[in-house]
N, CA, C and O atoms as CSV, one atom per row, in Angstrom:
chain,resi,resn,atom,element,x,y,z
A,1,UNK,N,N,58.951,-41.169,-101.089
A,1,UNK,CA,C,58.684,-41.744,-99.763
A,1,UNK,C,C,60.160,-42.047,-99.141
A,1,UNK,O,O,60.208,-42.001,-97.912
A,2,UNK,N,N,61.228,-42.316,-99.747
A,2,UNK,CA,C,62.650,-42.361,-99.122
A,2,UNK,C,C,62.947,-41.108,-98.331
A,2,UNK,O,O,63.391,-41.051,-97.185
A,3,UNK,N,N,62.550,-39.881,-99.331
A,3,UNK,CA,C,62.854,-38.575,-98.882
A,3,UNK,C,C,62.301,-38.243,-97.618
A,3,UNK,O,O,62.942,-37.554,-96.825
A,4,UNK,N,N,61.093,-38.699,-97.345
A,4,UNK,CA,C,60.300,-38.422,-96.168
A,4,UNK,C,C,60.890,-39.364,-95.054
A,4,UNK,O,O,60.918,-38.928,-93.903
A,5,UNK,N,N,61.229,-40.271,-95.246
A,5,UNK,CA,C,61.893,-41.535,-94.283
A,5,UNK,C,C,63.228,-41.001,-93.733
A,5,UNK,O,O,63.699,-41.268,-92.628
A,6,UNK,N,N,63.813,-40.135,-94.759
A,6,UNK,CA,C,65.302,-39.718,-94.059
A,6,UNK,C,C,65.444,-38.367,-93.720
A,6,UNK,O,O,66.294,-37.994,-92.912
A,7,UNK,N,N,64.540,-37.484,-94.376
A,7,UNK,CA,C,64.485,-35.879,-93.839
A,7,UNK,C,C,63.732,-35.633,-92.590
A,7,UNK,O,O,64.157,-34.870,-91.723
A,8,UNK,N,N,62.653,-36.255,-92.499
A,8,UNK,CA,C,61.701,-36.177,-91.360
A,8,UNK,C,C,62.401,-36.533,-90.081
A,8,UNK,O,O,62.183,-35.650,-89.251
A,9,UNK,N,N,63.068,-37.376,-89.665
A,9,UNK,CA,C,63.689,-37.702,-88.690
A,9,UNK,C,C,64.903,-36.829,-88.372
A,9,UNK,O,O,65.196,-36.497,-87.223
A,10,UNK,N,N,65.584,-36.483,-89.454
A,10,UNK,CA,C,66.562,-35.667,-89.263
A,10,UNK,C,C,66.294,-34.287,-88.824
A,10,UNK,O,O,67.026,-33.763,-87.985
A,11,UNK,N,N,65.225,-33.626,-89.372
A,11,UNK,CA,C,64.632,-32.447,-88.916
A,11,UNK,C,C,64.086,-32.483,-87.553
A,11,UNK,O,O,64.266,-31.542,-86.780
A,12,UNK,N,N,63.465,-33.474,-87.249
A,12,UNK,CA,C,62.999,-33.452,-85.805
A,12,UNK,C,C,64.352,-33.463,-84.896
A,12,UNK,O,O,64.473,-32.746,-83.903
A,13,UNK,N,N,65.247,-34.266,-85.307
A,13,UNK,CA,C,66.491,-34.088,-84.414
A,13,UNK,C,C,67.088,-32.784,-84.330
A,13,UNK,O,O,67.422,-32.374,-83.219
A,14,UNK,N,N,67.280,-32.035,-85.408
A,14,UNK,CA,C,67.620,-30.616,-85.702
A,14,UNK,C,C,66.856,-29.786,-84.537
A,14,UNK,O,O,67.426,-29.124,-83.670
A,15,UNK,N,N,65.221,-29.975,-84.707
A,15,UNK,CA,C,64.686,-28.913,-83.945
A,15,UNK,C,C,64.862,-29.461,-82.531
A,15,UNK,O,O,64.911,-28.641,-81.614
A,16,UNK,N,N,64.952,-30.651,-82.284
A,16,UNK,CA,C,64.968,-30.919,-80.789
A,16,UNK,C,C,66.247,-30.301,-80.007
A,16,UNK,O,O,66.202,-29.846,-78.865
A,17,UNK,N,N,67.231,-30.361,-80.715
A,17,UNK,CA,C,68.667,-29.806,-80.332
A,17,UNK,C,C,68.419,-28.241,-80.241
A,17,UNK,O,O,68.896,-27.591,-79.311
A,18,UNK,N,N,67.717,-27.711,-81.158
A,18,UNK,CA,C,67.509,-26.201,-81.159
A,18,UNK,C,C,66.584,-25.781,-80.027
A,18,UNK,O,O,66.802,-24.718,-79.445
A,19,UNK,N,N,65.408,-26.679,-79.633
A,19,UNK,CA,C,64.802,-26.330,-78.747
A,19,UNK,C,C,65.265,-26.399,-77.293
A,19,UNK,O,O,64.813,-25.720,-76.371
A,20,UNK,N,N,66.304,-27.384,-77.217
A,20,UNK,CA,C,67.053,-27.706,-76.176
A,20,UNK,C,C,67.884,-26.358,-75.582
A,20,UNK,O,O,68.015,-26.252,-74.362
A,21,UNK,N,N,68.360,-25.478,-76.359
A,21,UNK,CA,C,69.019,-24.377,-76.127
A,21,UNK,C,C,68.146,-23.037,-75.961
A,21,UNK,O,O,68.541,-22.058,-75.329
A,22,UNK,N,N,66.870,-23.129,-76.633
A,22,UNK,CA,C,66.031,-22.249,-76.602
A,22,UNK,C,C,65.072,-21.818,-75.328
A,22,UNK,O,O,64.361,-20.818,-75.227
A,23,UNK,N,N,65.279,-22.891,-74.388
A,23,UNK,CA,C,64.515,-23.005,-73.021
A,23,UNK,C,C,65.475,-22.614,-72.031
A,23,UNK,O,O,66.144,-23.524,-71.540
A,24,UNK,N,N,65.701,-21.290,-71.589
A,24,UNK,CA,C,66.853,-21.000,-70.479
A,24,UNK,C,C,66.180,-20.418,-69.462
A,24,UNK,O,O,65.210,-19.711,-69.735
A,25,UNK,N,N,66.568,-20.610,-68.147
A,25,UNK,CA,C,65.919,-20.427,-67.063
A,25,UNK,C,C,66.151,-18.796,-66.887
A,25,UNK,O,O,67.278,-18.327,-66.733
A,26,UNK,N,N,65.068,-18.070,-66.924
A,26,UNK,CA,C,65.092,-16.652,-66.704
A,26,UNK,C,C,64.918,-16.057,-65.703
A,26,UNK,O,O,64.493,-14.902,-65.728
A,27,UNK,N,N,65.209,-16.706,-64.555
A,27,UNK,CA,C,65.164,-16.028,-63.066
A,27,UNK,C,C,66.191,-15.068,-62.839
A,27,UNK,O,O,67.366,-15.411,-62.711
A,28,UNK,N,N,65.825,-13.922,-62.785
A,28,UNK,CA,C,66.647,-12.900,-62.425
A,28,UNK,C,C,66.264,-12.158,-61.170
A,28,UNK,O,O,65.113,-11.893,-60.824
A,29,UNK,N,N,67.445,-11.839,-60.494
A,29,UNK,CA,C,67.309,-11.287,-59.083
A,29,UNK,C,C,67.075,-9.676,-59.225
A,29,UNK,O,O,67.912,-9.099,-59.919
A,30,UNK,N,N,66.214,-9.019,-58.749
A,30,UNK,CA,C,65.855,-7.557,-58.877
A,30,UNK,C,C,66.891,-6.899,-58.233
A,30,UNK,O,O,67.255,-7.244,-57.108
A,31,UNK,N,N,67.483,-5.831,-58.942
A,31,UNK,CA,C,68.535,-5.049,-58.783
A,31,UNK,C,C,68.020,-3.755,-57.831
A,31,UNK,O,O,67.353,-2.826,-58.286
A,32,UNK,N,N,68.423,-3.860,-56.517
A,32,UNK,CA,C,67.844,-2.840,-55.883
A,32,UNK,C,C,68.951,-1.648,-56.042
A,32,UNK,O,O,70.129,-2.005,-56.074
A,33,UNK,N,N,68.692,-0.456,-56.128
A,33,UNK,CA,C,69.396,0.687,-56.408
A,33,UNK,C,C,69.215,1.558,-55.253
A,33,UNK,O,O,68.200,2.251,-55.182
A,34,UNK,N,N,70.154,1.587,-54.294
A,34,UNK,CA,C,69.972,2.586,-53.285
A,34,UNK,C,C,70.181,4.068,-53.837
A,34,UNK,O,O,70.981,4.306,-54.742
A,35,UNK,N,N,69.529,4.885,-53.325
A,35,UNK,CA,C,69.806,6.341,-53.745
A,35,UNK,C,C,69.397,7.261,-52.858
A,35,UNK,O,O,68.538,6.943,-52.035
A,36,UNK,N,N,69.906,8.475,-52.872
A,36,UNK,CA,C,69.440,9.716,-52.133
A,36,UNK,C,C,68.826,10.511,-53.225
A,36,UNK,O,O,68.983,10.344,-54.435
A,37,UNK,N,N,67.914,11.632,-52.460
A,37,UNK,CA,C,67.308,12.492,-53.167
A,37,UNK,C,C,67.719,13.833,-53.118
A,37,UNK,O,O,68.613,13.987,-52.286
A,38,UNK,N,N,67.336,15.042,-53.813
A,38,UNK,CA,C,67.637,16.383,-53.714
A,38,UNK,C,C,66.323,16.979,-54.424
A,38,UNK,O,O,65.862,16.641,-55.514
A,39,UNK,N,N,65.802,18.018,-53.473
A,39,UNK,CA,C,64.737,18.703,-54.049
A,39,UNK,C,C,65.079,19.965,-54.759
A,39,UNK,O,O,65.677,20.890,-54.209
A,40,UNK,N,N,64.640,19.978,-56.126
A,40,UNK,CA,C,64.988,21.072,-57.070
A,40,UNK,C,C,63.961,21.518,-57.573
A,40,UNK,O,O,63.237,20.842,-58.304
A,41,UNK,N,N,63.699,22.944,-57.204
A,41,UNK,CA,C,62.509,23.663,-57.983
A,41,UNK,C,C,61.164,22.953,-58.012
A,41,UNK,O,O,60.406,22.797,-58.970
A,42,UNK,N,N,61.031,22.531,-56.670
A,42,UNK,CA,C,59.762,21.835,-56.519
A,42,UNK,C,C,59.472,20.423,-56.867
A,42,UNK,O,O,58.390,19.881,-56.642
A,43,UNK,N,N,60.372,19.925,-57.360
A,43,UNK,CA,C,60.496,18.177,-57.663
A,43,UNK,C,C,61.776,17.652,-57.291
A,43,UNK,O,O,62.858,18.234,-57.362
A,44,UNK,N,N,61.489,16.246,-56.801
A,44,UNK,CA,C,62.530,15.435,-56.747
A,44,UNK,C,C,63.482,14.909,-57.516
A,44,UNK,O,O,63.106,14.444,-58.592
A,45,UNK,N,N,64.638,14.857,-57.245
A,45,UNK,CA,C,65.532,14.136,-58.562
A,45,UNK,C,C,66.641,13.158,-57.851
A,45,UNK,O,O,67.437,13.669,-57.062
A,46,UNK,N,N,66.680,12.106,-58.058
A,46,UNK,CA,C,67.422,10.885,-57.472
A,46,UNK,C,C,68.769,11.376,-57.852
A,46,UNK,O,O,68.989,12.125,-58.804
A,47,UNK,N,N,69.748,10.845,-56.946
A,47,UNK,CA,C,71.061,11.002,-56.958
A,47,UNK,C,C,71.860,9.601,-56.312
A,47,UNK,O,O,71.156,9.041,-55.472
A,48,UNK,N,N,73.011,9.028,-56.517
A,48,UNK,CA,C,73.631,8.233,-56.031
A,48,UNK,C,C,73.682,8.290,-54.778
A,48,UNK,O,O,73.623,9.430,-54.319
A,49,UNK,N,N,73.799,7.196,-53.833
A,49,UNK,CA,C,73.671,7.024,-52.558
A,49,UNK,C,C,75.055,7.810,-52.109
A,49,UNK,O,O,76.127,7.559,-52.659
A,50,UNK,N,N,74.915,8.822,-51.015
A,50,UNK,CA,C,76.093,9.494,-50.589
A,50,UNK,C,C,76.456,9.186,-49.303
A,50,UNK,O,O,75.684,9.222,-48.345
A,51,UNK,N,N,77.976,8.790,-49.251
A,51,UNK,CA,C,78.233,8.426,-48.153
A,51,UNK,C,C,78.609,9.272,-46.994
A,51,UNK,O,O,79.791,9.448,-46.699
A,52,UNK,N,N,77.517,9.856,-46.258
A,52,UNK,CA,C,77.769,11.018,-45.429
A,52,UNK,C,C,77.780,10.279,-43.997
A,52,UNK,O,O,76.848,9.559,-43.640
A,53,UNK,N,N,78.934,10.528,-43.203
A,53,UNK,CA,C,79.252,9.876,-41.908
A,53,UNK,C,C,77.970,10.784,-41.061
A,53,UNK,O,O,77.558,11.901,-41.373
A,54,UNK,N,N,77.542,9.984,-39.996
A,54,UNK,CA,C,76.464,10.776,-38.918
A,54,UNK,C,C,77.176,11.827,-38.366
A,54,UNK,O,O,78.399,11.820,-38.234
A,55,UNK,N,N,76.437,12.735,-38.038
A,55,UNK,CA,C,77.154,14.213,-37.406
A,55,UNK,C,C,75.941,15.155,-37.003
A,55,UNK,O,O,74.805,14.743,-36.767
A,56,UNK,N,N,76.318,16.380,-36.963
A,56,UNK,CA,C,75.298,17.313,-36.648
A,56,UNK,C,C,75.254,18.201,-37.631
A,56,UNK,O,O,74.533,19.170,-37.393
A,57,UNK,N,N,75.807,18.188,-38.692
A,57,UNK,CA,C,75.685,19.099,-39.877
A,57,UNK,C,C,74.524,18.348,-40.907
A,57,UNK,O,O,74.035,17.243,-40.674
A,58,UNK,N,N,74.252,19.069,-41.908
A,58,UNK,CA,C,73.216,18.480,-43.351
A,58,UNK,C,C,74.148,18.153,-44.145
A,58,UNK,O,O,75.129,18.876,-44.315
A,59,UNK,N,N,73.965,16.909,-44.803
A,59,UNK,CA,C,74.395,16.325,-45.900
A,59,UNK,C,C,74.039,17.066,-47.095
A,59,UNK,O,O,72.855,17.213,-47.397
A,60,UNK,N,N,75.240,17.672,-47.986
A,60,UNK,CA,C,74.933,18.237,-49.030
A,60,UNK,C,C,75.672,17.961,-50.378
A,60,UNK,O,O,76.733,17.344,-50.290
A,61,UNK,N,N,75.331,18.263,-51.354
A,61,UNK,CA,C,75.683,17.818,-52.687
A,61,UNK,C,C,75.909,19.132,-53.468
A,61,UNK,O,O,75.236,20.105,-53.130
A,62,UNK,N,N,76.696,19.240,-54.370
A,62,UNK,CA,C,76.836,20.444,-55.240
A,62,UNK,C,C,77.032,19.785,-56.843
A,62,UNK,O,O,77.912,18.958,-57.084
A,63,UNK,N,N,76.232,20.204,-57.704
A,63,UNK,CA,C,76.211,19.668,-59.016
A,63,UNK,C,C,77.430,20.471,-59.663
A,63,UNK,O,O,77.248,21.675,-59.843
A,64,UNK,N,N,78.591,19.945,-60.010
A,64,UNK,CA,C,79.394,20.610,-60.750
A,64,UNK,C,C,80.423,21.486,-59.867
A,64,UNK,O,O,79.937,21.954,-58.837
A,65,UNK,N,N,81.588,21.731,-60.094
A,65,UNK,CA,C,82.527,22.671,-59.472
A,65,UNK,C,C,82.017,24.005,-59.420
A,65,UNK,O,O,81.953,24.551,-60.522
A,66,UNK,N,N,81.621,24.707,-58.393
A,66,UNK,CA,C,80.793,26.078,-58.514
A,66,UNK,C,C,79.446,25.936,-58.848
A,66,UNK,O,O,78.867,26.997,-59.079
A,67,UNK,N,N,78.696,24.764,-58.949
A,67,UNK,CA,C,77.523,24.775,-59.194
A,67,UNK,C,C,76.393,24.900,-57.924
A,67,UNK,O,O,76.777,25.335,-56.838
A,68,UNK,N,N,75.240,24.567,-58.091
A,68,UNK,CA,C,74.257,25.057,-57.128
A,68,UNK,C,C,74.488,23.774,-55.969
A,68,UNK,O,O,74.804,22.612,-56.223
A,69,UNK,N,N,74.231,24.369,-54.673
A,69,UNK,CA,C,74.280,23.252,-53.539
A,69,UNK,C,C,73.063,23.035,-53.062
A,69,UNK,O,O,72.310,23.999,-52.920
A,70,UNK,N,N,72.655,21.770,-52.736
A,70,UNK,CA,C,71.242,21.307,-52.572
A,70,UNK,C,C,71.484,20.426,-51.423
A,70,UNK,O,O,72.504,19.736,-51.409
A,71,UNK,N,N,70.445,20.377,-50.233
A,71,UNK,CA,C,70.653,19.228,-49.382
A,71,UNK,C,C,70.058,18.023,-49.767
A,71,UNK,O,O,69.166,17.988,-50.614
A,72,UNK,N,N,70.623,16.742,-49.031
A,72,UNK,CA,C,70.453,15.711,-49.491
A,72,UNK,C,C,69.227,14.938,-48.389
A,72,UNK,O,O,69.252,15.109,-47.170
A,73,UNK,N,N,68.375,14.230,-48.983
A,73,UNK,CA,C,67.173,13.678,-48.378
A,73,UNK,C,C,67.465,11.945,-48.562
A,73,UNK,O,O,67.783,11.427,-49.633
A,74,UNK,N,N,67.295,11.272,-47.379
A,74,UNK,CA,C,67.134,9.722,-47.633
A,74,UNK,C,C,65.829,9.222,-48.499
A,74,UNK,O,O,65.917,8.245,-49.243
A,75,UNK,N,N,64.591,9.980,-48.340
A,75,UNK,CA,C,63.527,9.421,-49.003
A,75,UNK,C,C,63.096,10.882,-49.748
A,75,UNK,O,O,63.780,11.905,-49.710
A,76,UNK,N,N,61.919,10.741,-50.369
A,76,UNK,CA,C,61.192,11.875,-51.171
A,76,UNK,C,C,60.452,12.734,-49.951
A,76,UNK,O,O,59.318,13.135,-50.215
A,77,UNK,N,N,60.813,12.945,-49.077
A,77,UNK,CA,C,60.139,13.496,-48.092
A,77,UNK,C,C,61.121,14.791,-47.139
A,77,UNK,O,O,62.144,14.525,-46.508
A,78,UNK,N,N,60.535,16.086,-47.242
A,78,UNK,CA,C,61.288,17.205,-46.884
A,78,UNK,C,C,61.621,16.910,-45.385
A,78,UNK,O,O,62.384,17.768,-44.941
A,79,UNK,N,N,61.274,15.941,-44.462
A,79,UNK,CA,C,61.691,15.623,-43.093
A,79,UNK,C,C,62.648,14.792,-42.940
A,79,UNK,O,O,63.028,14.447,-41.822
A,80,UNK,N,N,63.241,14.295,-44.200
A,80,UNK,CA,C,64.214,13.071,-44.120
A,80,UNK,C,C,65.714,13.587,-44.577
A,80,UNK,O,O,66.547,13.039,-45.299
A,81,UNK,N,N,65.736,14.757,-43.933
A,81,UNK,CA,C,67.223,15.292,-44.212
A,81,UNK,C,C,68.273,14.286,-43.598
A,81,UNK,O,O,68.111,13.693,-42.531
A,82,UNK,N,N,69.359,14.181,-44.414
A,82,UNK,CA,C,70.471,13.234,-44.083
A,82,UNK,C,C,71.511,14.229,-43.525
A,82,UNK,O,O,71.806,15.371,-43.877
A,83,UNK,N,N,72.068,13.256,-42.334
A,83,UNK,CA,C,73.109,14.178,-41.630
A,83,UNK,C,C,74.495,13.717,-42.151
A,83,UNK,O,O,74.773,12.668,-42.733
A,84,UNK,N,N,75.376,14.854,-41.767
A,84,UNK,CA,C,77.148,14.814,-42.079
A,84,UNK,C,C,77.909,15.150,-40.914
A,84,UNK,O,O,77.524,15.742,-39.905
A,85,UNK,N,N,79.050,14.689,-41.192
A,85,UNK,CA,C,79.828,15.303,-39.932
A,85,UNK,C,C,80.655,16.303,-40.402
A,85,UNK,O,O,81.591,16.760,-39.745
A,86,UNK,N,N,80.239,16.791,-41.908
A,86,UNK,CA,C,80.952,18.137,-42.362
A,86,UNK,C,C,80.049,19.006,-42.967
A,86,UNK,O,O,78.934,18.593,-43.283
A,87,UNK,N,N,80.428,20.296,-43.193
A,87,UNK,CA,C,79.605,21.256,-43.644
A,87,UNK,C,C,79.977,21.316,-45.348
A,87,UNK,O,O,79.169,21.835,-46.118
A,88,UNK,N,N,81.060,20.831,-45.762
A,88,UNK,CA,C,81.516,20.727,-47.284
A,88,UNK,C,C,80.842,20.073,-47.912
A,88,UNK,O,O,80.629,18.940,-47.480
A,89,UNK,N,N,80.157,20.520,-49.306
A,89,UNK,CA,C,79.185,19.643,-49.785
A,89,UNK,C,C,80.170,18.553,-50.897
A,89,UNK,O,O,81.252,18.889,-51.379
A,90,UNK,N,N,79.548,17.340,-51.111
A,90,UNK,CA,C,80.148,16.471,-52.076
A,90,UNK,C,C,79.865,16.854,-53.537
A,90,UNK,O,O,78.691,17.058,-53.848
A,91,UNK,N,N,80.837,16.972,-54.469
A,91,UNK,CA,C,80.815,17.656,-55.839
A,91,UNK,C,C,80.264,16.422,-56.574
A,91,UNK,O,O,80.811,15.320,-56.535
A,92,UNK,N,N,79.204,16.686,-57.207
A,92,UNK,CA,C,78.871,15.593,-58.349
A,92,UNK,C,C,78.929,16.038,-59.771
A,92,UNK,O,O,78.334,17.074,-60.070
A,93,UNK,N,N,79.429,15.523,-60.469
A,93,UNK,CA,C,79.404,15.493,-62.005
A,93,UNK,C,C,78.181,15.549,-62.592
A,93,UNK,O,O,77.511,14.532,-62.410
A,94,UNK,N,N,77.670,16.409,-63.240
A,94,UNK,CA,C,76.529,16.462,-63.764
A,94,UNK,C,C,76.429,15.723,-65.121
A,94,UNK,O,O,75.363,15.702,-65.736
């Protein structure tokens, strides 16, 4: 009987401390990743947002030095070409 009178309150105290740390506020803000797109062989591929200044040329990227060059789109829509002030493509490392 003395065992129960001593151990049960100690266990309740230990569990209360443990549960105090187990209840964490899990509100996380969604991470919005802005990205651009390239159209490769009939499908869309997301790429990091390109910093193309406004201009009359089309923003383009190149996968690796000497790799293929693709036009950059703001959305997954062929009518949303991104403009640039240079015709030189931005080189992306694959």
